[in-house]
N, C-alpha and C positions, 0 to 999 in steps of 0.2 A: 704411838706416833711412828716408830720405826716400821711397823707393818704397813702403814699408809705409804711411806716413802718407798719401801720395797715394791709394793703393788704398782705405784706410779712408774717406778723405774722399769719394771717388767713390761708394763704397757708401752712405755717409750721404746724399749728394745723391739717389741712386737711391731709397732708402727714403722720403725726404721727398716726392719726386714721386709714388711709388707710393701713399703715404698719401693724397695729395690725389685721385688717381684713384679709389682705393677709397671715399673719402668721397663723391665724385660718384656712384659706382655705388650706394652705400647710399641716397643721397638720391633717386635715380631710382626705386628700389624703393618708398620711402616715398611718392613722388608718386603712385603708382598706387593707394594706399589712401586712404580718406576721412580727413580731419583728425580726430584724436582728442586733445582736451585732457584727457587722463586719465593715470593711472599706467600703465595697460596700454599706451597709445600710446607713452609714454616708454620703458617696458621693451621694447616691440617694436623701437624704434629702437636702444636700447643693445645689445640682444642680436642685432641684425642681423649676420650673419657678416661682411659687407663692412665694416660700421662697426667691429667688433671687430678685424678684420685691419688696418684703417686706423689705429686707435689703436696697435696693436702696431708697425706700420711707422713711425709718428711717434716712438714710444719708441726704436726701434732707430736711427732717424736722429739723435735727440737724443744717444744714447749714443756713437755714432760721431763726431758733431760735437764733443762734449765731449772725447773721447779726443784728437782731432787738435789741438784748441786747447791741451791740456796738453802736447803734444809740440813746441810751438814755433811753430805757425802764428799769425801776427798776426791778431787779431780784426778789425782795421780792413780787412784784405784778405780774410780767410776768409769773413766774413759776406756781403759783396757777391758773391763768387764762388759761394758756397753757394746764395744765393737766386736769382741770375741763371741759374745752370745749371739749377736746379729749374724756373724759369720757362720756359726753353726746352723742357725735357723735357715739362712739363705742356701747353704749347701744342701741341706735335707729337702727343703722346698723345691729346689731346682731339680733334684732327682725325682721328686713326686710329680710336680706339675709340668716340667719341661722334658722329662725323661732323660735327663743328663745322667750318665753313668758315674758312680762313685767307685773308685778303686780302693784297694786295701790301704794304700798310703794316705788317702784322704780320710778313711775311717780311723786310722791310727792317729792322724792329726786331730780329728774331732775328739778322740779320747784324751789326748794330751791337753787340748784346749779346755775341755771340761774339767780336768784336774786343776789346770791353772786358774780357771774362773772360780772354782770352788775355793782354792787356797787364797786367792786374791779377795774374794767376797767376804771371807772371814774377818778382814781388816777394814771393811768399807766404812764402818761407823766409828772408828778410832780417830776422833777429831782432835785429840790432845797433842799428838806428835806433829 
């Protein structure tokens, strides 16, 4: 059962990171267009395929996260691991897909976050305390 929970948790983290990447992609497309403070501009943003996929990914991440919380993961540990893992994925994906440069302090931060996620994840199923 714990393997299933971990798998769903990892999928939820992936969908959360994917949603952020899709939102960035959507906003880059909007940046190429002139600013429109009108209903058609808003509708264009809402019906942008990347925006819609991003919303869907956020929804799937939320459903997966809710599922694992209901299966015994402690919120005080699940949330930091969820957000930190997503942070690392988004940082690396931004470098790969959007050609954003990562400097040595960001790589050091990623290393610290990885250690913190690992240490925190060791306690995620300790539901007695």
